Structure formats: structure tokens, C-alpha cells
KEGU-770497 format. One line per 5 residues: number of its first residue (from 1); their letters; for each residue x, y negated, z of C-alpha. Coordinates in steps of 0.05 Angstrom, whole numbers, plus 5000, padded with zeros to 4 digits. Layout:
# KEGU-770497
NUM	a	X Y Z  ...
This chain:
# KEGU-770497
1	msvty	2138 1469 5644  2105 1483 5578  2088 1464 5511  2028 1476 5453  2021 1459 5382
6	pteki	1948 1458 5365  1954 1421 5297  2011 1427 5252  2020 1351 5266  2013 1354 5334
11	imacg	2058 1374 5392  2044 1365 5470  2100 1375 5530  2092 1366 5608  2136 1369 5659
16	dsglf	2129 1388 5734  2154 1314 5743  2083 1295 5708  2111 1272 5648  2073 1283 5588
21	irttd	2092 1271 5510  2061 1277 5452  2070 1271 5374  2023 1277 5322  2066 1267 5264
26	agttw	2116 1334 5269  2159 1301 5323  2188 1251 5279  2163 1194 5335  2137 1213 5407
31	kttrl	2104 1182 5450  2117 1193 5539  2067 1180 5599  2062 1191 5669  1991 1231 5675
36	tvtkh	2010 1236 5750  2042 1207 5813  2098 1228 5814  2092 1281 5877  2041 1316 5836
41	hllei	2065 1377 5783  2041 1389 5713  2042 1459 5702  2013 1493 5642  1973 1463 5577
46	qminp	1925 1513 5549  1893 1486 5486  1816 1518 5470  1821 1490 5408  1866 1426 5369
51	qygii	1811 1372 5399  1794 1406 5475  1848 1430 5527  1868 1426 5600  1931 1412 5647
56	qvsss	1934 1450 5717  1962 1407 5770  1986 1424 5825  2022 1404 5898  1951 1357 5908
61	ypeyl	1896 1374 5950  1842 1383 5936  1883 1412 5868  1860 1394 5799  1862 1405 5724
66	lvtsd	1866 1344 5673  1821 1356 5614  1827 1325 5547  1773 1319 5483  1812 1282 5435
71	sgatw	1877 1330 5429  1911 1303 5486  1907 1228 5472  1864 1218 5542  1861 1254 5600
76	dsvsv	1808 1259 5652  1814 1291 5727  1773 1352 5741  1783 1366 5826  1785 1443 5835
81	papps	1764 1448 5912  1776 1511 5957  1707 1541 5983  1670 1514 6035  1694 1559 6089
86	whwgf	1772 1550 6074  1809 1489 6107  1859 1490 6046  1875 1511 5990  1932 1522 5935
91	mhnay	1909 1542 5850  1951 1590 5829  1922 1597 5756  1871 1559 5711  1842 1576 5652
96	aitpn	1788 1534 5594  1745 1593 5568  1698 1538 5533  1709 1457 5536  1653 1462 5596
101	tfics	1675 1518 5628  1734 1531 5671  1762 1597 5712  1815 1591 5768  1843 1634 5815
106	mywkd	1861 1604 5882  1895 1626 5956  1901 1600 6023  1945 1647 6075  1922 1717 6058
111	sitia	1860 1700 6026  1845 1695 5946  1792 1671 5904  1759 1661 5842  1727 1590 5831
116	rssdr	1689 1590 5756  1658 1522 5730  1603 1518 5672  1590 1445 5676  1667 1412 5674
121	gktwn	1673 1422 5749  1616 1384 5776  1597 1451 5813  1638 1512 5830  1611 1590 5848
126	ysppp	1671 1629 5884  1680 1702 5884  1733 1748 5901  1785 1784 5860  1804 1856 5866
131	gkyae	1873 1840 5886  1920 1786 5919  1935 1740 5860  1896 1734 5790  1926 1709 5711
136	fhfid	1869 1706 5659  1860 1708 5585  1798 1702 5540  1791 1706 5463  1728 1673 5454
141	slngw	1670 1648 5512  1653 1713 5533  1713 1763 5524  1772 1761 5576  1812 1796 5615
146	matgg	1845 1787 5686  1911 1817 5709  1921 1823 5785  1959 1870 5831  1923 1895 5913
151	ktatn	1950 1943 5960  1938 2009 5977  1915 2038 6045  1989 2054 6056  2018 1988 6042
156	glrdi	2040 1999 5972  2027 1960 5908  1980 1973 5845  1974 1934 5792  1903 1919 5763
161	isrty	1872 1899 5701  1807 1885 5694  1753 1864 5628  1697 1812 5625  1644 1812 5574
166	dggit	1603 1755 5598  1653 1697 5611  1683 1717 5683  1619 1720 5718  1630 1793 5725
171	wqtql	1695 1839 5714  1701 1909 5700  1762 1942 5724  1805 1980 5656  1873 2006 5695
176	dtlip	1886 2015 5769  1954 2037 5778  2008 2049 5832  2073 2007 5819  2140 2037 5833
181	ktglg	2168 2013 5889  2224 1972 5847  2161 1938 5809  2142 1870 5827  2068 1861 5794
186	isdls	2041 1826 5742  2065 1752 5712  2028 1742 5650  1980 1767 5599  1963 1756 5524
191	fadsl	1909 1787 5478  1912 1779 5394  1844 1801 5385  1796 1841 5419  1838 1909 5415
196	hglvv	1910 1892 5418  1942 1862 5479  2013 1855 5532  2018 1845 5597  2076 1832 5626
201	gseki	2116 1830 5693  2182 1840 5732  2211 1905 5703  2153 1929 5650  2111 1913 5594
206	lrttd	2049 1944 5586  2017 1949 5519  1937 1971 5492  1914 1974 5426  1839 1994 5440
211	ggkhw	1815 1936 5485  1839 1955 5556  1814 2040 5556  1890 2051 5553  1955 2017 5568
216	kreli	2023 2047 5549  2076 2028 5606  2152 2007 5580  2205 1989 5626  2253 1941 5613
221	dtndi	2327 1951 5639  2336 1889 5688  2371 1876 5761  2345 1809 5763  2280 1792 5780
226	wtlrv	2236 1775 5728  2183 1725 5707  2160 1743 5642  2118 1702 5601  2083 1728 5531
231	sykpg	2048 1704 5476  2009 1750 5429  1986 1715 5357  1939 1753 5310  1984 1784 5262
236	sngvv	2041 1789 5310  2072 1846 5356  2088 1800 5408  2140 1757 5448  2156 1766 5521
241	ihtsa	2210 1705 5555  2246 1711 5608  2256 1650 5645  2329 1662 5644  2327 1653 5576
246	rvlry	2326 1716 5547  2277 1732 5496  2241 1796 5468  2213 1809 5401  2175 1864 5371
251	vgnts	2206 1877 5305  2177 1902 5245  2124 1903 5195  2091 1847 5241  2034 1823 5181
256	svaml	1999 1880 5206  1985 1919 5280  1956 1974 5237  2019 2027 5263  2011 2004 5341
261	pqdat	1968 2063 5361  2017 2107 5334  2076 2074 5373  2031 2068 5436  2054 2144 5447
266	afela	2116 2165 5396  2173 2140 5432  2212 2169 5508  2289 2149 5518  2326 2189 5567
271	pnpav	2363 2180 5612  2360 2093 5608  2407 2067 5640  2454 2120 5598  2519 2135 5642
276	agatp	2584 2156 5623  2580 2228 5614  2508 2236 5601  2476 2239 5530  2413 2209 5521
281	flsfq	2360 2238 5481  2303 2203 5444  2247 2247 5437  2186 2221 5388  2117 2253 5363
286	llhpa	2102 2248 5294  2018 2247 5278  2040 2272 5202  2096 2282 5168  2144 2218 5159
291	qvrvs	2217 2197 5139  2247 2177 5200  2323 2132 5209  2353 2117 5275  2403 2064 5291
296	avsvt	2438 2024 5346  2431 1951 5345  2478 1899 5389  2444 1846 5422  2481 1802 5379
301	geesl	2444 1840 5317  2505 1885 5296  2475 1948 5269  2517 2023 5268  2471 2076 5227
306	lyatq	2462 2140 5278  2414 2188 5233  2410 2172 5165  2342 2172 5136  2306 2255 5130
311	efseg	2238 2274 5135  2214 2305 5200  2151 2353 5211  2095 2334 5250  2095 2355 5315
316	whqlp	2153 2331 5372  2228 2325 5364  2283 2315 5404  2356 2270 5379  2418 2257 5423
321	islgd	2446 2191 5420  2518 2190 5406  2537 2119 5425  2613 2127 5427  2654 2064 5444
326	ypsst	2600 2016 5462  2608 1975 5518  2573 1977 5585  2518 1930 5557  2437 1925 5532
331	lflrv	2427 1950 5458  2366 1972 5424  2347 2031 5391  2309 2017 5324  2269 2078 5303
336	mvnge	2242 2066 5222  2181 2112 5215  2160 2110 5136  2189 2040 5139  2162 2015 5203
341	sflrp	2211 1991 5241  2204 2000 5326  2262 1980 5388  2269 2015 5450  2319 1973 5495
346	mrmvr	2372 2024 5526  2427 2004 5570  2495 2027 5572  2538 2037 5636  2617 2059 5632
């Protein structure tokens, strides 16, 4: 269900059967331990640092966290009770903000609450989130984000992203937007630093380069119900994983995220999917004159040049995309701007 690398030599993984495996020599030898009874499931390992971390446990009541302070060598149990007014409760998501501060989202029937403890689970405080579920990500003991969703007055759905500056005690809404009819909400979020973050779910990837003040949404062409997970580390552009084993990775100069603000509003591709007889156009905006090159990349990595490198002036530009005999499939357009690479997924329907 989950794997983590707290150090170069320590690797830990857990399964929904309750089994936990750990190596301290980079995988040469492994130790297997059962951390729960058979019917209790281990969901996700989350390490704050190489020493402290938690594992979320489900299918028990009250549900609980497993907590380590020695890099996973031993684990203690911390109960996460439902609010006193509830008869029952299930944990949707859990996050360790500090070694002693935990925040969880819990639900029961149509009710949901955020449970927060600052004393290693001895006492819990409860508050309602703005939506029907909650996913968390923190970059330090104070700064974090919460992704959730809610219903409109006409029973439509909304994506809601909130930020906290006090360790999850209070939250400020940053984004509250209507989901298209085909949308299925948010499943995960990750931030590389205080400015750069990715939020994912069903058919979309949301990217911010200013701490959540503004978000750029990119739609993914799929007929599946997507459950997405995202990892966004400093110095990278992010990796998004689909539970059916599809991986989406931003490529290019990943040593710096300085170019990302240009990417946030630069490119549009329509129509997408591209059907037989319709010519898709790539529209892009340049803040300054730039050298631009466009190519098509198949899912196997084969690349075909569409437009050789040429100088484009500042402003909006539009290029027709002729894909010739490409079969019905998903491919990617690679746009090189002054040597910086950007990928846009495109679906061909013959």
C-alpha cells in the first residue's frame, strides 16, 4: 500500500494485510513484521524526518495510528476516537505535522470532522472542514494545505483548497471552484516548497507557483475513474501516479522550478481529443521573444518533429498540428521554449 525512503539505506513498506517490511542496508536484507491483527489494514506510511513517522490503520474502531520515533524499528499505537456526539467514525486521511502533532479527517454517514492532537494523541480537538472529505500536506510545523470538496446549492460539486499558517488550527480558503459534470474531486496533493504545489484527482492536475493564490488546471484525457497520487519534491516538476500503473512525469530542466510561472498560463491545445477530420491547434503565449520547437512524442518515447526551432515574437501564437498517420492513442506534444521542455497530453481518435 505504501513505501518510503527515510534515508539512503532505510526503506520501509506496508501492506493492507498488516505486514510491514524494513531494510537498513539499502535492500540487501529485509525484516518482515506484522504490526496489526489480520483484519486491520495498513494504508500509508508518512515520515516527518528519518526518525519520526506514522502509519494510518483502518478497519478498526476506534481507528488508530502507528507511531515511530526510531526510524521504524518499533511502533506505538495512538487511538483516534470519533467526536463524542458520534456513535462511530472512520479515518479518511491522517498526517503527522510534528512528532507529537497529528491531524486526521474522519467521517460517519454524512458527517465529517477534522481531528487534531498536539500531545501525541492524548487529547483531540474537532472542527468541521468546508467539504465532504479532506486531504492534507504540510511543508513544516505551521504551513500546510487541505484539499476537499463540497456541494453547491443546486447539488453540483466543488473543489476547495485551503491553507493554514498555524499548524492546522485555522484554515483560509484559497480556491473554491465548480467541478465539471465529469469531475470526481481531489485525491491527493503535494508541495515542493512554500510556492510550488500540485493537486490531483480524477481527470485533472492543478498546479500553483505562488503558494496557492492562483491555480492552473490541466485536464487529462481518460475514460477511467482515476485515483491519482502525486509526489512533488524540491528540484523536480512532480510525478503523478494512476492506480492502474500509469505514471505522468513533467520533463525538461528539472533542476529548477524558476520557469514554471511561464508554464502556468502559456499553452492551450484544442480540440482535445482530436477526432478525424479536425485539425487541432496549439496556442501559446510568450512573455518575451523566444526560440520555439514543437514535436510529438508517443507513449513509447518515439519523437517526431512537427516544427523546427524558430524565433517567435512576444505575444499569442497559434500553430496547426498535423499528426499524419498517428493511430488512435494518447500521445504528447513537446514544446521547447528557449531549451525548456513542456509536455501536453493529446488524445487521437480515428
